[in-house]
C-alpha positions as semicolon CSV with decimal commas, in nm:
position;residue;x (nm);y (nm);z (nm)
1;M;12,447;-2,619;0,094
2;V;12,170;-2,579;-0,166
3;E;11,876;-2,813;-0,128
4;K;11,834;-3,073;-0,403
5;I;11,490;-3,113;-0,557
6;K;11,356;-3,457;-0,648
7;D;11,471;-3,553;-0,996
8;D;11,120;-3,595;-1,133
9;N;11,037;-3,235;-1,043
10;V;11,354;-3,064;-1,171
11;M;11,330;-2,841;-1,478
12;F;11,685;-2,703;-1,455
13;R;11,981;-2,844;-1,263
14;I;12,264;-2,589;-1,249
15;E;12,603;-2,710;-1,124
16;D;12,914;-2,501;-1,050
17;L;12,827;-2,241;-1,313
18;D;13,082;-1,967;-1,379
19;L;13,036;-1,698;-1,641
20;Y;13,299;-1,455;-1,766
21;Y;13,279;-1,146;-1,984
22;N;13,638;-1,150;-2,107
23;D;13,834;-1,125;-1,778
24;F;13,540;-1,019;-1,559
25;Q;13,365;-1,299;-1,370
26;A;12,993;-1,220;-1,356
27;L;12,870;-1,551;-1,207
28;K;13,060;-1,750;-0,946
29;G;12,994;-2,117;-0,878
30;I;12,616;-2,112;-0,909
31;T;12,457;-2,442;-0,805
32;M;12,079;-2,474;-0,780
33;D;11,781;-2,685;-0,887
34;I;11,482;-2,504;-1,038
35;P;11,155;-2,698;-1,004
36;A;10,899;-2,755;-1,276
37;N;10,555;-2,588;-1,268
38;Q;10,649;-2,329;-1,012
39;V;10,740;-1,961;-1,024
40;T;11,102;-1,904;-0,923
41;A;11,211;-1,545;-0,863
42;F;11,567;-1,413;-0,895
43;I;11,624;-1,107;-0,677
44;G;11,923;-0,891;-0,589
45;P;12,069;-0,545;-0,655
46;S;12,155;-0,425;-1,005
47;G;12,461;-0,598;-1,146
48;C;12,436;-0,901;-0,916
49;G;12,407;-1,153;-1,201
50;K;12,038;-1,245;-1,193
51;S;11,959;-1,144;-1,555
52;T;12,291;-1,294;-1,668
53;L;12,191;-1,628;-1,516
54;L;11,843;-1,605;-1,669
55;R;11,998;-1,559;-2,015
56;C;12,216;-1,867;-1,958
57;L;11,904;-2,082;-1,947
58;N;11,829;-2,035;-2,318
59;R;12,186;-1,948;-2,421
60;M;12,112;-1,586;-2,502
61;N;12,460;-1,510;-2,369
62;D;12,598;-1,691;-2,676
63;L;12,523;-1,369;-2,862
64;I;12,759;-1,162;-2,645
65;E;13,116;-1,137;-2,768
66;G;13,376;-1,240;-2,511
67;C;13,126;-1,433;-2,297
68;R;13,245;-1,770;-2,163
69;V;13,036;-2,012;-1,957
70;E;13,175;-2,302;-1,751
71;G;12,987;-2,562;-1,549
72;K;12,667;-2,750;-1,623
73;I;12,308;-2,657;-1,700
74;L;12,085;-2,960;-1,739
75;L;11,730;-2,922;-1,874
76;E;11,484;-3,167;-1,716
77;G;11,775;-3,307;-1,519
78;D;11,962;-3,468;-1,808
79;K;11,978;-3,257;-2,129
80;D;12,307;-3,063;-2,128
81;I;12,202;-2,734;-2,288
82;K;12,568;-2,638;-2,338
83;G;12,646;-2,964;-2,514
84;S;12,759;-2,971;-2,877
85;N;12,454;-3,172;-2,979
86;M;12,206;-2,920;-2,836
87;D;12,011;-2,741;-3,110
88;V;11,998;-2,380;-2,986
89;V;11,689;-2,297;-3,194
90;E;11,509;-2,595;-3,041
91;L;11,627;-2,490;-2,694
92;R;11,485;-2,140;-2,739
93;T;11,157;-2,294;-2,852
94;E;11,142;-2,502;-2,534
95;V;11,264;-2,213;-2,318
96;G;11,077;-1,900;-2,426
97;M;11,162;-1,549;-2,311
98;V;10,969;-1,232;-2,230
99;F;11,178;-0,917;-2,201
100;Q;11,162;-0,608;-1,982
101;Q;11,028;-0,393;-2,264
102;A;10,739;-0,546;-2,456
103;N;10,863;-0,611;-2,808
104;P;10,572;-0,706;-3,035
105;F;10,659;-0,719;-3,404
106;P;10,519;-0,439;-3,627
107;M;10,248;-0,667;-3,762
108;S;9,898;-0,776;-3,668
109;I;9,810;-0,941;-3,337
110;Y;9,738;-1,262;-3,529
111;D;10,070;-1,254;-3,715
112;N;10,261;-1,183;-3,394
113;V;10,125;-1,498;-3,230
114;V;10,187;-1,730;-3,526
115;Y;10,522;-1,583;-3,631
116;G;10,731;-1,864;-3,481
117;L;10,503;-2,134;-3,621
118;R;10,531;-1,991;-3,971
119;V;10,909;-1,982;-3,937
120;Q;10,885;-2,354;-3,858
121;G;10,692;-2,403;-4,183
122;I;10,342;-2,444;-4,041
123;K;10,092;-2,292;-4,285
124;D;9,764;-2,474;-4,218
125;K;9,517;-2,196;-4,132
126;K;9,305;-2,419;-3,909
127;I;9,610;-2,501;-3,697
128;L;9,720;-2,135;-3,687
129;D;9,369;-2,015;-3,596
130;R;9,349;-2,267;-3,313
131;V;9,693;-2,172;-3,178
132;V;9,609;-1,800;-3,189
133;E;9,289;-1,848;-2,988
134;D;9,448;-2,091;-2,742
135;S;9,760;-1,878;-2,687
136;L;9,569;-1,552;-2,644
137;K;9,331;-1,718;-2,400
138;K;9,621;-1,853;-2,195
139;A;9,774;-1,504;-2,199
140;A;9,441;-1,357;-2,076
141;L;9,418;-1,137;-2,385
142;W;9,164;-1,314;-2,609
143;D;8,852;-1,139;-2,480
144;E;9,013;-0,798;-2,531
145;V;9,133;-0,851;-2,890
146;K;8,931;-1,138;-3,044
147;D;8,727;-0,900;-3,263
148;D;9,032;-0,710;-3,385
149;L;9,306;-0,965;-3,458
150;N;9,422;-0,764;-3,760
151;K;9,508;-0,466;-3,539
152;L;9,878;-0,387;-3,515
153;G;10,031;-0,543;-3,205
154;T;10,231;-0,225;-3,153
155;N;9,905;-0,028;-3,115
156;L;9,803;-0,216;-2,801
157;S;9,855;-0,073;-2,453
158;G;10,180;-0,154;-2,275
159;G;10,023;-0,425;-2,060
160;Q;9,844;-0,577;-2,359
161;Q;10,169;-0,574;-2,559
162;Q;10,344;-0,767;-2,283
163;R;10,064;-1,024;-2,272
164;L;10,086;-1,050;-2,653
165;C;10,457;-1,129;-2,616
166;I;10,366;-1,399;-2,362
167;A;10,110;-1,540;-2,611
168;R;10,378;-1,539;-2,881
169;A;10,605;-1,745;-2,653
170;I;10,321;-1,982;-2,555
171;A;10,235;-2,048;-2,922
172;L;10,558;-2,248;-2,960
173;Q;10,455;-2,477;-2,672
174;P;10,759;-2,415;-2,450
175;R;10,831;-2,599;-2,128
176;V;10,971;-2,285;-1,963
177;I;10,896;-1,912;-1,981
178;L;11,178;-1,680;-1,873
179;M;11,068;-1,329;-1,772
180;D;11,322;-1,049;-1,731
181;E;11,149;-0,779;-1,525
182;P;10,833;-0,812;-1,735
183;T;10,631;-0,555;-1,541
184;S;10,892;-0,286;-1,467
185;A;10,754;-0,057;-1,741
186;L;10,387;-0,120;-1,660
187;D;10,132;0,059;-1,440
188;P;9,995;-0,116;-1,128
189;I;9,678;-0,243;-1,301
190;A;9,870;-0,398;-1,592
191;T;10,126;-0,538;-1,346
192;S;9,847;-0,704;-1,147
193;K;9,711;-0,869;-1,464
194;I;10,055;-1,011;-1,552
195;E;10,100;-1,139;-1,195
196;D;9,758;-1,308;-1,201
197;L;9,853;-1,458;-1,537
198;M;10,176;-1,607;-1,397
199;E;9,980;-1,781;-1,124
200;E;9,759;-1,940;-1,390
201;L;10,042;-2,024;-1,632
202;K;10,251;-2,220;-1,383
203;K;9,996;-2,502;-1,409
204;D;10,134;-2,569;-1,758
205;Y;10,475;-2,400;-1,762
206;T;10,781;-2,344;-1,546
207;I;10,827;-1,971;-1,491
208;I;11,150;-1,800;-1,389
209;I;11,130;-1,426;-1,328
210;V;11,391;-1,161;-1,259
211;T;11,242;-0,881;-1,053
212;H;11,364;-0,577;-0,860
213;S;11,035;-0,566;-0,669
214;M;11,051;-0,740;-0,334
215;S;10,673;-0,723;-0,300
216;Q;10,628;-0,881;-0,643
217;A;10,862;-1,169;-0,560
218;A;10,680;-1,223;-0,231
219;R;10,340;-1,219;-0,403
220;I;10,394;-1,438;-0,705
221;S;10,686;-1,678;-0,654
222;D;10,705;-2,019;-0,494
223;R;11,083;-2,007;-0,453
224;T;11,324;-1,713;-0,441
225;A;11,697;-1,693;-0,509
226;F;11,895;-1,395;-0,377
227;F;12,211;-1,300;-0,569
228;Y;12,486;-1,059;-0,471
229;L;12,805;-0,975;-0,663
230;G;12,767;-1,278;-0,889
231;E;12,710;-1,528;-0,608
232;L;12,397;-1,715;-0,506
233;I;12,367;-1,610;-0,142
234;E;12,046;-1,788;-0,048
235;Y;11,781;-1,996;-0,223
236;D;11,472;-2,131;-0,052
237;T;11,095;-2,121;-0,050
238;T;10,975;-1,764;-0,086
239;Q;10,811;-1,785;0,255
240;N;11,141;-1,874;0,421
241;I;11,341;-1,613;0,228
242;F;11,109;-1,331;0,333
243;N;11,009;-1,448;0,679
244;N;11,309;-1,643;0,802
245;P;11,623;-1,578;0,593
246;K;11,931;-1,767;0,704
247;E;12,185;-1,517;0,565
248;E;12,235;-1,170;0,709
249;R;12,291;-1,026;0,360
250;T;11,954;-1,162;0,248
251;E;11,779;-1,005;0,546
252;N;11,956;-0,674;0,486
253;Y;11,851;-0,669;0,121
254;I;11,486;-0,761;0,162
255;S;11,450;-0,516;0,451
256;G;11,587;-0,234;0,235
257;R;11,916;-0,178;0,418
258;F;12,103;-0,193;0,086
259;G;12,035;-0,251;-0,283
Protein backbone atom coordinates (compact mmCIF):
# COMPACT_ATOMS: atom_id res chain seq x y z
CA MET A 1 0.00 0.00 0.00
CA VAL A 2 1.53 3.32 -1.07
CA GLU A 3 1.10 6.18 1.37
CA LYS A 4 -1.16 9.02 0.22
CA ILE A 5 0.13 12.56 0.61
CA LYS A 6 -2.18 15.38 1.68
CA ASP A 7 -3.94 16.85 -1.35
CA ASP A 8 -2.60 20.36 -0.78
CA ASN A 9 0.97 19.08 -0.97
CA VAL A 10 0.67 16.81 -4.03
CA MET A 11 2.40 17.84 -7.25
CA PHE A 12 1.76 14.57 -9.12
CA ARG A 13 -0.79 11.86 -8.33
CA ILE A 14 -0.08 8.73 -10.37
CA GLU A 15 -2.74 6.00 -10.39
CA ASP A 16 -2.50 2.50 -11.90
CA LEU A 17 -0.08 3.61 -14.61
CA ASP A 18 0.86 1.06 -17.27
CA LEU A 19 3.14 1.82 -20.19
CA TYR A 20 3.72 -0.35 -23.24
CA TYR A 21 6.25 -0.16 -26.06
CA ASN A 22 4.24 -2.10 -28.64
CA ASP A 23 3.75 -5.48 -26.87
CA PHE A 24 6.38 -4.95 -24.15
CA GLN A 25 5.08 -3.64 -20.82
CA ALA A 26 7.70 -1.29 -19.36
CA LEU A 27 5.66 0.05 -16.41
CA LYS A 28 3.23 -2.04 -14.38
CA GLY A 29 0.52 -0.52 -12.21
CA ILE A 30 2.49 2.41 -10.82
CA THR A 31 0.60 4.26 -8.08
CA MET A 32 2.31 7.03 -6.11
CA ASP A 33 1.96 10.62 -4.92
CA ILE A 34 4.89 12.97 -5.51
CA PRO A 35 4.97 15.92 -3.09
CA ALA A 36 5.55 19.55 -4.01
CA ASN A 37 8.75 21.39 -3.03
CA GLN A 38 10.72 18.27 -2.27
CA VAL A 39 13.36 16.26 -4.08
CA THR A 40 12.07 12.81 -5.04
CA ALA A 41 14.62 10.29 -6.32
CA PHE A 42 13.87 7.35 -8.62
CA ILE A 43 16.39 4.54 -8.17
CA GLY A 44 16.76 1.02 -9.53
CA PRO A 45 18.88 -1.01 -11.96
CA SER A 46 19.13 -0.15 -15.65
CA GLY A 47 15.94 -0.95 -17.54
CA CYS A 48 13.71 -0.88 -14.44
CA GLY A 49 11.45 1.89 -15.76
CA LYS A 50 12.58 4.91 -13.74
CA SER A 51 13.50 7.12 -16.74
CA THR A 52 10.40 5.90 -18.59
CA LEU A 53 8.22 7.06 -15.69
CA LEU A 54 10.07 10.38 -15.52
CA ARG A 55 9.33 11.01 -19.20
CA CYS A 56 5.64 10.27 -18.59
CA LEU A 57 5.44 13.33 -16.36
CA ASN A 58 5.87 15.77 -19.25
CA ARG A 59 4.67 13.39 -21.98
CA MET A 60 8.05 13.00 -23.62
CA ASN A 61 7.02 9.41 -24.33
CA ASP A 62 4.48 10.79 -26.82
CA LEU A 63 7.43 11.15 -29.17
CA ILE A 64 8.17 7.41 -29.16
CA GLU A 65 6.42 5.37 -31.83
CA GLY A 66 4.44 2.42 -30.48
CA CYS A 67 4.30 3.81 -26.93
CA ARG A 68 0.94 3.48 -25.15
CA VAL A 69 0.16 4.80 -21.66
CA GLU A 70 -2.82 3.74 -19.54
CA GLY A 71 -3.87 4.99 -16.11
CA LYS A 72 -3.88 8.48 -14.63
CA ILE A 73 -1.31 11.19 -14.03
CA LEU A 74 -2.77 14.21 -12.28
CA LEU A 75 -0.74 17.42 -11.98
CA GLU A 76 -1.40 19.29 -8.72
CA GLY A 77 -3.91 16.59 -7.87
CA ASP A 78 -6.52 17.45 -10.49
CA LYS A 79 -5.11 18.31 -13.96
CA ASP A 80 -5.16 15.15 -16.10
CA ILE A 81 -1.98 15.54 -18.13
CA LYS A 82 -3.10 12.77 -20.50
CA GLY A 83 -6.45 14.44 -21.12
CA SER A 84 -7.43 15.66 -24.58
CA ASN A 85 -7.66 19.25 -23.36
CA MET A 86 -4.10 19.29 -22.00
CA ASP A 87 -1.83 21.57 -24.04
CA VAL A 88 1.42 19.59 -24.26
CA VAL A 89 3.54 22.70 -24.92
CA GLU A 90 2.07 24.31 -21.80
CA LEU A 91 2.69 21.11 -19.83
CA ARG A 92 6.36 21.06 -20.84
CA THR A 93 6.64 24.69 -19.78
CA GLU A 94 5.25 23.82 -16.34
CA VAL A 95 7.28 20.61 -16.13
CA GLY A 96 10.81 21.38 -17.33
CA MET A 97 13.46 18.76 -18.01
CA VAL A 98 17.24 18.51 -17.64
CA PHE A 99 18.85 15.60 -19.45
CA GLN A 100 21.78 13.31 -18.68
CA GLN A 101 24.03 15.04 -21.19
CA ALA A 102 24.04 18.82 -20.96
CA ASN A 103 22.51 20.13 -24.16
CA PRO A 104 22.99 23.90 -24.42
CA PHE A 105 22.08 25.37 -27.79
CA PRO A 106 24.98 26.58 -30.02
CA MET A 107 24.31 30.20 -29.13
CA SER A 108 25.28 32.66 -26.42
CA ILE A 109 24.65 32.09 -22.71
CA TYR A 110 22.11 34.93 -22.83
CA ASP A 111 20.28 33.51 -25.85
CA ASN A 112 20.20 30.04 -24.30
CA VAL A 113 18.39 31.32 -21.22
CA VAL A 114 15.81 33.41 -23.10
CA TYR A 115 15.23 30.98 -25.96
CA GLY A 116 11.90 29.68 -24.63
CA LEU A 117 10.65 33.17 -23.81
CA ARG A 118 11.39 34.37 -27.34
CA VAL A 119 9.54 31.37 -28.75
CA GLN A 120 6.58 32.53 -26.65
CA GLY A 121 6.84 35.96 -28.31
CA ILE A 122 8.44 37.90 -25.45
CA LYS A 123 10.79 40.52 -26.91
CA ASP A 124 11.01 43.25 -24.26
CA LYS A 125 14.73 43.52 -23.47
CA LYS A 126 14.14 44.68 -19.90
CA ILE A 127 12.08 41.57 -19.21
CA LEU A 128 14.63 39.31 -20.92
CA ASP A 129 17.55 40.91 -19.06
CA ARG A 130 15.78 40.44 -15.74
CA VAL A 131 14.94 36.80 -16.48
CA VAL A 132 18.53 36.05 -17.53
CA GLU A 133 19.96 37.46 -14.30
CA ASP A 134 17.31 35.85 -12.09
CA SER A 135 17.56 32.43 -13.77
CA LEU A 136 21.36 32.34 -13.76
CA LYS A 137 21.41 33.37 -10.10
CA LYS A 138 18.95 30.60 -9.21
CA ALA A 139 21.13 28.16 -11.17
CA ALA A 140 24.22 29.36 -9.22
CA LEU A 141 25.92 30.41 -12.45
CA TRP A 142 25.51 34.20 -12.55
CA ASP A 143 28.74 35.10 -10.74
CA GLU A 144 30.75 32.90 -13.09
CA VAL A 145 29.34 34.23 -16.38
CA LYS A 146 27.80 37.68 -15.74
CA ASP A 147 30.67 39.48 -17.50
CA ASP A 148 30.60 37.19 -20.53
CA LEU A 149 26.94 36.57 -21.42
CA ASN A 150 27.76 36.63 -25.13
CA LYS A 151 30.06 33.62 -24.76
CA LEU A 152 28.84 30.46 -26.47
CA GLY A 153 27.02 28.21 -24.03
CA THR A 154 28.74 25.22 -25.62
CA ASN A 155 32.14 26.65 -24.58
CA LEU A 156 31.37 26.36 -20.87
CA SER A 157 32.64 23.49 -18.75
CA GLY A 158 30.44 20.41 -18.42
CA GLY A 159 29.15 21.41 -14.99
CA GLN A 160 28.50 24.98 -16.12
CA GLN A 161 26.66 23.70 -19.20
CA GLN A 162 24.37 21.61 -17.01
CA ARG A 163 23.64 24.60 -14.76
CA LEU A 164 22.94 26.66 -17.90
CA CYS A 165 20.39 24.03 -18.94
CA ILE A 166 18.81 24.33 -15.48
CA ALA A 167 18.70 28.13 -15.90
CA ARG A 168 17.05 27.68 -19.31
CA ALA A 169 14.35 25.52 -17.69
CA ILE A 170 13.89 27.97 -14.78
CA ALA A 171 13.43 30.90 -17.19
CA LEU A 172 10.02 29.51 -18.20
CA GLN A 173 8.88 29.54 -14.55
CA PRO A 174 8.05 25.83 -14.28
CA ARG A 175 6.42 24.21 -11.28
CA VAL A 176 8.52 21.05 -11.66
CA ILE A 177 12.06 20.27 -12.83
CA LEU A 178 12.68 16.70 -14.00
CA MET A 179 16.33 15.60 -13.95
CA ASP A 180 17.44 12.42 -15.74
CA GLU A 181 20.82 11.50 -14.25
CA PRO A 182 21.98 15.13 -14.47
CA THR A 183 25.40 14.54 -12.91
CA SER A 184 26.40 11.18 -14.41
CA ALA A 185 28.80 12.84 -16.89
CA LEU A 186 30.24 15.33 -14.38
CA ASP A 187 33.29 15.28 -12.10
CA PRO A 188 32.81 15.22 -8.29
CA ILE A 189 33.21 19.00 -7.87
CA ALA A 190 30.62 19.81 -10.56
CA THR A 191 28.34 17.10 -9.14
CA SER A 192 28.55 18.67 -5.69
CA LYS A 193 27.55 22.07 -7.11
CA ILE A 194 24.49 20.59 -8.84
CA GLU A 195 23.50 18.75 -5.64
CA ASP A 196 23.83 21.95 -3.57
CA LEU A 197 21.74 23.70 -6.22
CA MET A 198 18.94 21.12 -5.95
CA GLU A 199 18.73 21.70 -2.21
CA GLU A 200 18.27 25.43 -2.86
CA LEU A 201 15.86 25.03 -5.80
CA LYS A 202 13.35 22.85 -3.96
CA LYS A 203 12.25 25.96 -2.05
CA ASP A 204 10.63 27.15 -5.29
CA TYR A 205 10.30 24.01 -7.42
CA THR A 206 9.39 20.35 -7.19
CA ILE A 207 12.39 18.27 -8.27
CA ILE A 208 12.26 14.66 -9.47
CA ILE A 209 15.60 13.03 -10.22
CA VAL A 210 16.57 9.71 -11.75
CA THR A 211 19.93 8.58 -10.40
CA HIS A 212 22.06 5.43 -10.44
CA SER A 213 24.04 6.74 -7.46
CA MET A 214 22.79 5.42 -4.14
CA SER A 215 24.93 7.94 -2.27
CA GLN A 216 23.49 10.80 -4.33
CA ALA A 217 19.91 9.72 -3.64
CA ALA A 218 20.70 9.43 0.06
CA ARG A 219 22.33 12.87 0.12
CA ILE A 220 19.91 15.01 -1.82
CA SER A 221 16.41 13.50 -1.82
CA ASP A 222 13.55 13.77 0.65
CA ARG A 223 11.74 10.72 -0.72
CA THR A 224 13.01 7.75 -2.73
CA ALA A 225 11.19 5.31 -5.00
CA PHE A 226 12.82 1.98 -5.85
CA PHE A 227 11.81 0.36 -9.16
CA TYR A 228 12.53 -3.13 -10.42
CA LEU A 229 11.41 -4.73 -13.71
CA GLY A 230 8.82 -2.02 -14.32
CA GLU A 231 7.25 -2.21 -10.86
CA LEU A 232 7.37 0.24 -7.97
CA ILE A 233 8.77 -1.98 -5.22
CA GLU A 234 9.00 0.53 -2.39
CA TYR A 235 8.44 4.26 -1.92
CA ASP A 236 9.05 6.09 1.33
CA THR A 237 11.10 8.82 2.96
CA THR A 238 14.72 8.53 1.91
CA GLN A 239 15.71 7.91 5.51
CA ASN A 240 13.40 4.90 5.75
CA ILE A 241 14.41 3.50 2.34
CA PHE A 242 18.10 3.54 3.21
CA ASN A 243 17.96 2.79 6.92
CA ASN A 244 14.86 0.65 7.32
CA PRO A 245 13.59 -0.75 3.98
CA LYS A 246 10.50 -2.90 4.23
CA GLU A 247 11.17 -4.95 1.07
CA GLU A 248 14.01 -7.46 0.80
CA ARG A 249 14.61 -6.47 -2.85
CA THR A 250 15.09 -2.84 -1.80
CA GLU A 251 17.61 -3.83 0.86
CA ASN A 252 19.46 -6.07 -1.60
CA TYR A 253 19.70 -3.28 -4.17
CA ILE A 254 20.84 -0.47 -1.89
CA SER A 255 23.38 -2.76 -0.24
CA GLY A 256 24.87 -3.64 -3.63
CA ARG A 257 23.81 -7.30 -3.77
CA PHE A 258 22.40 -6.76 -7.27
CA GLY A 259 21.91 -3.97 -9.80
